[in-house]
C-alpha positions as CSV (number, residue, x, y, z in Angstrom):
1,M,-240.8,-118.8,185.3
2,T,-242.6,-121.9,184.1
3,R,-241.0,-125.1,185.3
4,K,-240.3,-127.7,182.5
5,I,-241.0,-131.4,182.8
6,L,-239.9,-134.1,180.3
7,L,-242.4,-136.9,180.5
8,V,-241.1,-140.2,179.0
9,D,-243.5,-143.2,178.4
10,D,-244.3,-145.5,175.5
11,S,-248.0,-145.3,176.3
12,T,-249.7,-142.4,174.5
13,T,-252.6,-142.6,177.0
14,I,-250.2,-142.0,179.8
15,L,-248.4,-139.2,177.9
16,M,-251.7,-137.5,177.2
17,G,-253.3,-138.1,180.7
18,V,-250.3,-137.3,182.9
19,G,-249.2,-134.6,180.5
20,D,-252.6,-132.9,180.8
21,I,-252.6,-133.1,184.6
22,L,-249.1,-131.5,184.7
23,A,-250.0,-128.8,182.1
24,R,-253.2,-127.9,183.9
25,A,-251.1,-127.4,187.1
26,G,-248.9,-124.9,185.3
27,Y,-245.9,-127.0,184.2
28,A,-244.5,-126.9,180.6
29,V,-244.6,-130.5,179.5
30,E,-242.4,-132.0,176.8
31,T,-243.0,-135.7,175.9
32,A,-240.9,-138.6,174.6
33,G,-242.0,-142.2,173.7
34,D,-238.9,-143.9,175.0
35,G,-235.4,-143.3,176.4
36,V,-233.9,-142.9,173.0
37,Q,-236.3,-140.0,172.1
38,A,-235.7,-138.5,175.5
39,M,-231.9,-138.5,175.1
40,T,-232.2,-137.1,171.6
41,K,-234.2,-134.1,173.0
42,L,-231.8,-133.7,176.0
43,R,-228.7,-133.9,173.8
44,G,-230.4,-131.4,171.5
45,G,-230.3,-128.8,174.2
46,Y,-233.7,-129.3,176.0
47,K,-233.1,-128.7,179.7
48,P,-236.0,-129.8,181.9
49,D,-236.4,-129.0,185.6
50,L,-237.7,-132.6,186.1
51,I,-237.8,-135.8,184.2
52,V,-240.6,-138.3,184.8
53,T,-240.1,-141.7,183.2
54,D,-241.6,-145.1,182.9
55,V,-239.4,-148.2,183.5
56,N,-240.6,-150.6,180.8
57,M,-240.2,-149.1,177.3
58,P,-238.8,-150.3,174.0
59,Q,-235.3,-149.2,172.7
60,M,-234.1,-147.7,176.0
61,D,-235.8,-148.5,179.3
62,G,-236.2,-146.0,182.1
63,L,-233.4,-147.3,184.2
64,T,-231.0,-147.0,181.3
65,L,-232.3,-143.5,180.6
66,I,-231.6,-142.5,184.2
67,K,-228.1,-143.8,184.0
68,E,-227.6,-141.8,180.7
69,V,-229.0,-138.7,182.2
70,R,-226.7,-138.9,185.2
71,K,-223.7,-139.1,182.8
72,A,-224.8,-136.1,180.7
73,P,-223.2,-132.8,181.4
74,G,-225.7,-130.3,182.9
75,L,-228.2,-133.0,183.8
76,R,-226.5,-134.9,186.5
77,F,-228.5,-133.2,189.2
78,T,-231.8,-133.0,187.4
79,P,-234.4,-134.8,189.5
80,V,-235.9,-137.9,187.9
81,L,-239.2,-139.5,189.1
82,V,-240.0,-143.0,188.0
83,L,-243.7,-143.5,187.1
84,T,-244.4,-147.2,186.6
85,T,-246.6,-150.2,187.2
86,E,-243.6,-151.9,188.8
87,S,-243.9,-152.0,192.6
88,Q,-241.2,-154.6,193.6
89,Q,-238.7,-153.3,196.1
90,A,-235.8,-154.7,193.9
91,K,-236.9,-152.5,191.0
92,R,-237.1,-149.5,193.3
93,D,-233.6,-150.2,194.7
94,E,-232.3,-150.6,191.2
95,A,-233.9,-147.3,190.1
96,R,-232.4,-145.5,193.2
97,A,-229.0,-147.0,192.5
98,S,-229.3,-145.7,188.9
99,G,-229.9,-142.2,190.3
100,A,-233.7,-141.9,190.5
101,T,-235.0,-139.2,192.9
102,G,-238.4,-140.9,193.6
103,W,-240.9,-143.5,192.6
104,I,-244.7,-143.3,191.7
105,V,-246.7,-146.4,191.1
106,K,-249.3,-146.3,188.2
107,P,-252.2,-145.8,188.3
108,V,-251.8,-142.6,190.2
109,S,-254.4,-139.9,191.1
110,A,-253.9,-136.4,189.8
111,Q,-253.7,-135.2,193.5
112,D,-250.9,-137.7,194.4
113,L,-249.0,-137.1,191.2
114,L,-249.0,-133.3,191.7
115,K,-248.1,-133.7,195.4
116,T,-245.1,-135.8,194.6
117,V,-244.0,-133.6,191.7
118,G,-244.5,-130.5,194.0
119,H,-242.2,-132.0,196.6
120,V,-239.4,-132.4,194.0
121,L,-240.2,-129.4,191.9
122,P,-242.0,-126.5,193.5
123,L,-243.9,-124.3,191.0
124,A,-242.4,-121.2,192.5
125,A,-238.7,-121.4,191.6
């Protein structure tokens, strides 16, 4: 069974680059340009095994997205990784308080990204 990842970022470069790394590693990647698009897909029935989101995005930021995901039926326990340029401890604490599973600082190497994703979401389910 292919594991599904929802990748949420307002940067098409990140969506393409990170999406490509994850797809090459065998994950099925779905993308959204912000939290509103992500919630539309999730409310429409898309059930990812993992959500990877940026923090700073228009319309709905990543922390708000995490809070919305945690309130949504069937998604409460879906792991959420934050992939962001933010490195301040206060932001990390806020993300964890919102329900984030982990934190990855951009730019991230393909090896580090896959290692972190692998810890949260092993390919063999």
